[in-house]
C-alpha positions as CSV (number, residue, x, y, z in Angstrom):
1,L,-7.8,7.6,-2.1
2,P,-9.0,9.5,-5.2
3,G,-6.2,9.9,-7.6
4,I,-3.6,11.0,-5.1
5,A,-0.4,11.4,-7.1
6,L,-1.7,9.2,-9.9
7,Q,-1.7,12.2,-12.2
8,S,1.6,13.5,-13.4
9,D,0.8,17.1,-12.3
10,P,1.3,18.1,-8.7
11,I,-1.9,19.1,-6.8
12,R,-2.3,22.8,-6.9
13,L,-4.4,24.8,-4.5
14,M,-6.5,27.5,-6.2
15,S,-5.8,30.9,-4.6
16,T,-9.2,31.6,-3.2
17,P,-9.3,33.4,0.2
18,K,-11.1,30.4,1.8
19,L,-8.3,28.0,0.7
20,K,-5.6,30.4,1.8
21,L,-7.2,30.5,5.2
22,R,-7.3,26.7,5.4
23,A,-3.6,26.5,4.2
24,S,-2.5,29.0,6.8
25,A,-4.5,27.3,9.5
26,G,-2.8,24.0,8.5
27,A,0.6,25.7,8.7
28,A,-0.2,27.0,12.2
29,Q,-1.3,23.5,13.2
30,A,1.9,22.0,11.8
31,A,4.0,24.5,13.7
32,A,2.2,23.7,16.9
33,T,3.0,20.0,16.8
34,S,6.8,20.1,17.4
35,F,8.3,17.3,19.5
36,S,10.8,18.0,22.2
37,S,13.1,15.2,21.0
38,N,13.4,12.5,18.3
39,D,12.7,9.8,20.9
40,E,9.4,11.5,21.7
41,A,8.5,11.7,18.0
42,F,9.3,8.0,17.3
43,T,7.4,6.9,20.5
44,W,4.4,8.9,19.3
45,A,4.5,7.3,15.9
46,K,4.5,3.8,17.5
47,K,1.5,4.8,19.7
48,D,-0.5,6.5,16.9
49,N,-3.6,4.7,15.7
50,R,-2.4,3.2,12.4
51,R,-3.3,0.5,10.0
52,L,-2.8,-0.3,6.3
53,L,-5.9,1.0,4.6
54,H,-5.4,0.1,0.9
55,V,-2.8,-0.3,-1.8
56,V,-3.1,1.8,-5.0
57,Y,-2.1,0.8,-8.5
58,R,-2.9,1.4,-12.1
59,V,-4.7,-0.9,-14.6
60,G,-5.4,-0.8,-18.3
61,D,-8.9,-2.2,-18.3
62,I,-10.7,-1.7,-15.0
63,D,-13.8,-3.8,-15.8
64,K,-11.6,-6.8,-16.9
65,T,-9.6,-6.5,-13.7
66,I,-12.7,-6.3,-11.5
67,K,-14.1,-9.4,-13.2
68,F,-10.9,-11.3,-12.6
69,Y,-10.6,-10.3,-8.9
70,T,-14.3,-11.0,-8.1
71,E,-14.6,-14.3,-10.1
72,C,-11.1,-15.8,-9.7
73,L,-9.9,-14.3,-6.4
74,G,-13.3,-14.1,-4.6
75,M,-13.0,-10.4,-3.8
76,K,-16.0,-8.1,-3.5
77,L,-16.3,-4.8,-5.4
78,L,-16.6,-2.4,-2.4
79,R,-17.1,0.9,-4.3
80,K,-16.4,2.4,-7.7
81,R,-16.3,6.0,-8.8
82,D,-15.7,7.8,-12.1
83,I,-14.1,11.3,-12.1
84,P,-14.6,12.5,-15.7
85,E,-13.3,16.0,-15.1
86,E,-9.9,14.4,-14.0
87,K,-10.2,11.6,-16.6
88,Y,-9.9,8.6,-14.3
89,T,-11.9,5.9,-12.6
90,N,-11.3,4.2,-9.2
91,A,-12.5,0.9,-7.9
92,F,-12.0,-0.5,-4.4
93,L,-12.0,-4.3,-3.9
94,G,-11.3,-6.6,-1.0
95,Y,-12.6,-9.3,1.4
96,G,-14.3,-7.2,4.0
97,P,-15.5,-3.6,4.7
98,E,-12.9,-0.8,4.3
99,E,-13.6,0.3,7.9
100,T,-11.8,-2.8,9.1
101,N,-10.1,-4.6,6.2
102,F,-7.2,-3.9,3.9
103,A,-8.4,-3.2,0.3
104,I,-7.1,-2.7,-3.2
105,E,-7.7,0.6,-5.0
106,L,-7.5,0.3,-8.8
107,T,-7.0,3.3,-10.9
108,Y,-7.9,3.5,-14.6
109,N,-6.6,6.7,-16.4
110,Y,-8.7,7.4,-19.5
111,G,-7.0,6.1,-22.7
112,V,-4.1,4.3,-21.0
113,D,-4.4,0.6,-21.6
114,S,-1.0,-0.7,-20.3
115,Y,1.7,0.0,-17.7
116,D,5.1,-1.2,-16.9
117,V,5.0,-3.2,-13.6
118,G,8.8,-2.9,-13.3
119,A,11.2,-5.1,-11.4
120,G,10.9,-3.5,-7.9
121,F,7.3,-4.5,-7.2
122,G,7.1,-8.1,-6.1
123,H,3.5,-9.3,-5.4
124,F,0.4,-9.1,-3.4
125,G,-0.5,-11.9,-0.9
126,I,-3.8,-13.7,-0.5
127,A,-4.3,-16.1,2.3
128,T,-6.7,-19.0,1.8
129,D,-7.8,-22.2,3.5
130,D,-6.7,-24.4,0.6
131,V,-4.1,-23.2,-2.0
132,A,-4.6,-26.2,-4.4
133,K,-8.3,-25.7,-4.5
134,T,-8.0,-21.9,-5.1
135,V,-5.4,-22.4,-7.9
136,E,-7.7,-24.9,-9.7
137,L,-10.6,-22.4,-9.5
138,I,-8.3,-19.6,-10.9
139,R,-7.1,-21.9,-13.7
140,A,-10.7,-23.0,-14.6
141,K,-11.6,-19.3,-14.9
142,G,-8.8,-18.7,-17.4
143,G,-6.3,-17.3,-14.9
144,K,-2.5,-17.6,-15.4
145,V,-0.7,-19.9,-12.8
146,T,3.0,-19.1,-12.8
147,R,4.0,-21.4,-9.9
148,E,2.2,-24.6,-9.0
149,P,1.2,-25.2,-5.3
150,G,4.0,-26.4,-3.1
151,P,6.2,-25.5,-0.1
152,V,7.9,-22.1,-0.2
153,K,11.7,-22.1,-0.9
154,G,13.5,-22.8,2.4
155,G,10.2,-23.1,4.4
156,K,7.0,-25.2,4.9
157,T,4.2,-22.9,4.0
158,V,2.3,-24.0,0.9
159,I,2.1,-21.3,-1.7
160,A,1.4,-20.7,-5.4
161,F,1.7,-17.8,-7.7
162,I,-0.7,-16.4,-10.2
163,E,-0.8,-13.4,-12.5
164,D,-3.6,-10.9,-13.1
165,P,-4.5,-9.4,-16.6
166,D,-2.1,-6.5,-16.1
167,G,0.9,-8.7,-15.0
168,Y,0.7,-8.1,-11.3
169,K,1.7,-11.2,-9.4
170,F,-0.3,-12.7,-6.5
171,E,1.1,-15.1,-4.0
172,I,-1.6,-17.5,-2.7
173,L,-0.7,-18.7,0.8
174,E,-2.2,-21.4,2.9
175,R,-3.4,-19.8,6.1
176,P,-6.8,-21.2,7.3
177,G,-9.2,-19.0,9.1
178,T,-7.5,-15.7,8.7
179,P,-9.6,-12.5,9.3
180,E,-7.5,-10.7,6.6
181,P,-7.2,-12.7,3.4
182,L,-5.6,-9.7,1.5
183,C,-2.5,-10.1,3.6
184,Q,0.7,-8.6,2.1
185,V,2.3,-6.3,-0.3
186,M,5.9,-7.3,-1.3
187,L,8.4,-4.7,-2.5
188,R,12.1,-5.1,-3.2
189,V,14.6,-2.9,-1.5
190,G,18.3,-2.2,-2.0
191,D,19.3,-2.1,1.7
192,L,17.1,-4.1,4.0
193,D,18.5,-2.7,7.4
194,R,18.0,0.9,6.1
195,A,14.5,0.1,5.0
196,I,13.6,-1.6,8.3
197,S,14.9,1.3,10.3
198,F,12.9,3.8,8.2
199,Y,9.6,1.9,8.5
200,E,10.1,1.5,12.2
201,K,10.9,5.1,12.9
202,A,9.2,7.1,10.2
203,C,6.1,4.9,9.9
204,G,5.9,3.5,13.4
205,M,5.8,-0.1,12.2
206,K,7.0,-3.2,14.0
207,L,9.5,-5.7,12.6
208,L,7.4,-8.8,12.8
209,R,10.0,-11.2,11.6
210,K,13.1,-11.4,9.4
211,R,14.3,-14.5,7.5
212,D,17.6,-14.9,5.7
213,N,17.7,-17.5,2.9
214,P,21.5,-17.8,2.0
215,E,20.8,-20.8,-0.2
216,Y,18.5,-18.7,-2.5
217,K,20.4,-15.4,-1.8
218,Y,17.6,-13.3,-0.4
219,T,16.4,-11.9,2.9
220,V,12.8,-10.9,3.8
221,A,11.5,-8.7,6.5
222,M,7.8,-8.5,7.5
223,M,6.7,-5.0,8.7
224,G,3.3,-4.1,10.1
225,Y,1.0,-2.7,12.8
226,G,-0.1,-6.0,14.2
227,P,0.3,-9.8,14.1
228,E,0.9,-11.2,10.6
229,D,-1.9,-13.7,10.8
230,Q,-4.4,-11.0,11.7
231,N,-3.3,-8.0,9.6
232,A,-2.0,-7.0,6.2
233,V,1.8,-6.5,6.2
234,L,4.5,-5.0,4.1
235,E,7.0,-7.6,3.0
236,L,10.4,-6.1,2.2
237,T,12.8,-8.3,0.1
238,Y,16.5,-7.9,-0.3
239,N,18.2,-9.9,-3.1
240,Y,21.9,-10.3,-2.4
241,G,24.0,-7.7,-4.3
242,V,21.0,-5.8,-5.9
243,T,20.9,-2.2,-4.6
244,E,18.3,-0.7,-6.9
245,Y,15.3,-1.6,-9.1
246,D,13.3,-0.2,-12.0
247,K,10.0,0.7,-10.4
248,G,8.0,1.0,-13.6
249,N,4.9,3.2,-13.6
250,A,2.1,0.8,-12.6
251,Y,2.4,0.4,-8.8
252,A,1.6,3.7,-6.9
253,Q,1.5,3.5,-3.1
254,I,0.1,2.2,0.1
255,A,-2.3,4.3,2.2
256,I,-2.0,4.2,6.0
257,G,-4.4,5.6,8.6
258,T,-3.2,8.1,11.2
259,D,-4.7,10.3,13.9
260,D,-2.5,13.3,12.9
261,V,-1.0,13.8,9.4
262,Y,0.8,17.0,10.6
263,K,2.7,15.1,13.3
264,T,3.3,12.2,11.0
265,A,5.0,14.4,8.4
266,E,7.2,15.8,11.1
267,V,8.2,12.4,12.3
268,V,9.1,11.4,8.7
269,K,11.3,14.5,8.4
270,L,13.0,13.7,11.7
271,S,13.7,10.2,10.3
272,R,15.4,11.9,7.3
273,G,12.6,10.7,5.1
274,K,11.3,12.6,2.2
275,V,7.8,14.3,2.4
276,V,6.6,14.8,-1.2
277,R,3.3,16.3,-0.2
278,E,3.1,18.4,2.9
279,A,0.3,17.6,5.4
280,G,-3.0,19.3,4.7
281,P,-6.5,18.9,3.2
282,L,-7.0,17.7,-0.4
283,P,-8.7,20.4,-2.5
284,G,-12.4,19.7,-3.1
285,L,-12.5,16.7,-0.8
286,G,-11.1,18.1,2.5
287,T,-9.5,14.8,3.5
288,K,-6.2,15.5,5.3
289,I,-3.2,13.6,3.9
290,T,0.6,13.7,3.7
291,A,2.7,11.7,1.2
292,I,6.2,10.3,1.8
293,L,8.9,8.3,0.0
294,D,11.0,5.6,1.7
295,P,14.8,5.4,1.0
296,D,14.2,3.2,-2.1
297,G,11.6,5.7,-3.5
298,W,8.5,3.6,-2.6
299,K,5.6,5.9,-1.7
300,S,3.2,5.9,1.3
301,V,0.3,8.2,1.8
302,F,-0.9,8.8,5.4
303,V,-4.6,9.6,5.7
304,D,-6.5,11.2,8.6
305,N,-8.6,8.5,10.2
306,I,-11.6,10.6,10.9
307,D,-11.6,12.1,7.3
308,F,-11.3,8.6,5.9
309,A,-14.2,7.3,7.9
310,K,-16.3,10.3,6.6
311,E,-15.3,9.3,3.0
312,L,-16.8,5.9,3.6
313,E,-20.1,7.1,4.9
């Protein structure tokens, strides 16, 4: 999504009569979507037509990153747009069309050539038929391999880790024949049960699996809207005894599709979540969104499905 919350200033609506009308109509719509109970709200969220659309983060040299992702990771450049009046450029990359596949949205803010990735962001996951072969290609193209191919700690899946030009880590996983190669976003949380409960209730996700690794002192939970081998998922990691992380200023948010941003915002509030942008249309674009924070401060933006489809036309 174009620059949502990537600028430091909040989005301000200009006080024209037309926008006032739209805002009041939005307020009326929001008021009309009340649920009769929390259970009804959480049930609605689980039935809502949702999927992970894209993950948004900032880079210091967008052309260098596009070259690395297309040549080393085999992604396609899906679309690119420059917004000179707002002083930023977006590029969308992935392994399939945005209508059906999870994608990456890179943001380059004019004149900013580096960011702090922080300790809270973990990695992005890419599923491939052959990890060793993929890693050799990345190495041959000058990519940085930070963990050689081999079984995951406490498991059997063959993985490797590489780093992109901005220091974002990618886990390369062996998963032959997957329809969704861009398969996970890993974030670290300070209280795993609290985070699972939030994503189940506020975001309508399913807990797909949970694995504790006492030997290595961490627990992971996979959250998502469909089976892990078919869909992109959110991987939450809890490291024993660590309750908070420095988030840096590089990673931004995940965008999630919904049939109703107004109801979504209401469900988040009933889950005691924080809505940081009330539901409504984006100025100039008209796409309806709402933005929220989870208990650890990680951001998600819910986007109206019909409006998103129009954006892709």
